[in-house]
C-alpha positions in Angstrom: 0.0 0.0 0.0 1.1 3.5 -0.7 2.3 5.4 2.4 0.9 8.5 0.7 -2.6 7.0 0.6 -2.4 5.9 4.2 -1.2 9.4 5.2 -4.1 11.1 3.4 -6.6 8.6 4.9 -5.2 9.3 8.4 -5.7 13.0 7.7 -9.3 12.4 6.7 -9.9 10.4 9.9 -8.6 13.3 11.9 -10.9 15.7 9.9 -13.9 13.4 10.1 -13.5 13.0 13.9 -13.1 16.7 14.3 -9.7 16.2 15.9 -10.8 13.5 18.4 -8.5 11.1 16.5 -5.2 12.6 15.4 -3.7 11.6 12.1 -0.6 10.4 13.8 -2.5 8.1 16.2 -4.6 6.8 13.3 -1.5 6.2 11.2 0.4 4.5 14.0 -2.2 1.7 14.1 -1.5 0.8 17.8 -5.2 0.9 18.6 -8.4 0.5 16.6 -10.0 3.6 15.2 -13.0 2.9 17.5 -10.7 2.7 20.6 -9.1 6.0 19.5 -12.6 7.6 19.5 -13.9 7.4 15.9 -17.7 7.5 16.4 -20.3 6.1 14.0 -21.1 9.7 12.9 -17.4 10.3 12.2 -17.3 7.1 10.1 -20.2 8.4 8.0 -18.3 11.7 7.5 -15.1 9.7 6.7 -16.8 7.7 4.0 -18.3 10.9 2.5 -14.8 12.5 2.6 -13.2 9.5 0.9 -15.8 9.7 -1.9 -15.3 13.5 -2.3 -11.5 13.5 -2.1 -10.7 10.5 -4.2 -13.7 10.7 -6.6 -14.8 7.2 -5.9 -18.2 5.6 -5.0 -18.1 3.6 -1.8 -20.6 0.7 -1.8 -21.1 -0.1 1.9 -22.8 -3.3 1.0 -20.0 -4.5 -1.2 -19.1 -7.4 1.0 -16.3 -8.4 3.4 -13.3 -6.2 3.4 -15.0 -3.5 1.3 -17.1 -1.9 4.0 -15.2 1.2 5.0 -17.7 1.8 7.8 -16.2 -1.1 9.7 -12.5 -0.6 8.9 -10.6 -0.3 12.2 -7.1 0.7 10.9 -5.8 3.1 8.3 -4.2 0.1 6.6 -7.7 -1.5 6.3 -9.0 1.7 4.7 -6.1 1.9 2.3 -6.6 -1.8 1.3 -10.3 -1.1 0.5 -9.7 2.3 -1.2 -6.8 1.2 -3.4 -9.0 -1.1 -5.7 -11.6 1.7 -6.0 -8.9 4.1 -7.2 -7.6 1.5 -9.7 -11.1 1.0 -11.0 -11.6 4.8 -11.4 -8.3 5.1 -13.2 -9.1 2.3 -15.5 -12.4 3.8 -16.6 
């Protein structure tokens, strides 16, 4: 996974959580995003931000591993977003 993608996603986590979760803490991955304080409302904001920033459509019902609303680490988010970016680039 691209470190740049993970960094940007960590920044989006911080923005979506209104600073409750720092980008550094999210990127470190020592604790789950939920344990760091990412709420369900912040998760919705995060999914919206990912769609806006990366120009992708997130299908929350896309199956295991694709549901960004349950991703607990930035690496999980990056693993789910990377294929969406590839699909967008291919189209």
